[in-house]
C-alpha positions as CSV (number, residue, x, y, z in Angstrom):
1,M,6.6,-11.4,-10.4
2,A,8.5,-10.3,-7.4
3,Q,11.7,-8.3,-7.5
4,D,14.5,-8.3,-5.0
5,T,15.3,-4.6,-5.5
6,T,13.6,-1.5,-6.8
7,P,15.3,-0.1,-9.9
8,P,16.7,3.4,-9.3
9,Q,14.4,5.1,-11.8
10,V,11.3,3.5,-10.3
11,A,12.4,4.6,-6.8
12,A,13.1,8.1,-8.0
13,T,9.7,8.3,-9.8
14,A,7.9,6.9,-6.7
15,T,9.4,9.5,-4.4
16,Q,9.1,12.6,-6.5
17,T,7.0,15.4,-4.9
18,T,5.1,17.0,-7.8
19,N,1.6,17.8,-8.8
20,D,2.6,18.2,-12.4
21,L,2.0,14.7,-13.7
22,G,-0.8,15.8,-16.1
23,D,-3.2,13.0,-16.8
24,S,-0.5,10.4,-16.6
25,V,-0.3,7.3,-14.5
26,T,3.1,5.8,-13.6
27,L,3.5,2.1,-13.0
28,L,5.7,1.7,-9.9
29,G,5.5,-2.1,-9.7
30,T,3.6,-5.3,-10.2
31,F,3.2,-8.1,-7.7
32,G,1.0,-10.9,-6.5
33,S,0.2,-14.3,-7.9
34,Q,-0.5,-15.3,-11.5
35,S,-4.2,-15.7,-10.6
36,D,-4.5,-12.4,-8.7
37,P,-1.9,-9.9,-10.0
38,Q,-1.8,-6.4,-8.6
39,A,-0.1,-3.2,-9.5
40,L,1.1,-0.1,-7.7
41,L,0.4,3.1,-9.6
42,K,1.4,6.7,-9.0
43,L,-1.5,8.9,-9.9
44,R,-1.9,12.6,-10.7
45,G,-1.2,14.7,-7.6
46,G,1.3,12.2,-6.3
47,K,-1.2,9.7,-4.8
48,T,-0.6,6.0,-5.1
49,A,-3.1,3.2,-5.6
50,T,-2.9,-0.5,-5.5
51,V,-5.1,-1.9,-8.3
52,S,-6.4,-5.3,-9.6
53,R,-8.0,-6.2,-12.9
54,G,-11.4,-4.5,-13.2
55,D,-10.5,-1.5,-11.0
56,R,-11.0,2.0,-12.3
57,V,-8.4,4.7,-12.1
58,N,-8.5,8.2,-13.6
59,G,-11.6,7.2,-15.7
60,Q,-9.8,4.1,-17.1
61,T,-10.3,0.4,-16.3
62,V,-7.5,-1.9,-15.5
63,V,-7.9,-4.7,-18.1
64,A,-4.6,-6.6,-17.6
65,I,-1.6,-6.8,-15.3
66,E,1.5,-8.6,-16.4
67,D,5.1,-8.6,-15.0
68,G,6.2,-5.0,-15.3
69,R,3.2,-3.6,-17.2
70,V,-0.4,-2.8,-16.9
71,A,-3.1,-2.3,-19.6
72,L,-5.7,0.4,-19.1
73,A,-8.8,0.9,-21.3
74,R,-11.2,3.8,-21.9
75,N,-14.0,3.8,-24.4
76,G,-12.9,0.5,-25.9
77,T,-9.3,1.5,-26.5
78,A,-6.5,0.0,-24.4
79,H,-2.9,1.0,-23.9
80,W,-0.1,-0.5,-22.0
81,I,1.9,1.3,-19.2
82,D,5.4,-0.1,-18.7
83,M,7.6,0.3,-15.7
84,P,10.3,2.9,-16.2
85,A,13.6,1.4,-17.5
86,P,16.1,0.9,-14.8
87,N,18.8,3.0,-16.5
88,S,16.6,5.8,-17.8
């Protein structure tokens, strides 16, 4: 799951100073072992959080973490958040 370098778009997103992220969550990276994956998320207001499966963030539950993406669920509906594309 580890990367040697941070894609430019991810670095730019991680270092933006803004409070205008709406209700969105941005995936900055995934790391850890297959048995204990973790993700680094940028939250509304520019805060960051390191999360594992089962953690709650912005009223949603982290239900899965895979290489480069995280699934969040609310009220029985899940959606995936992917890392920004390196060239976007």
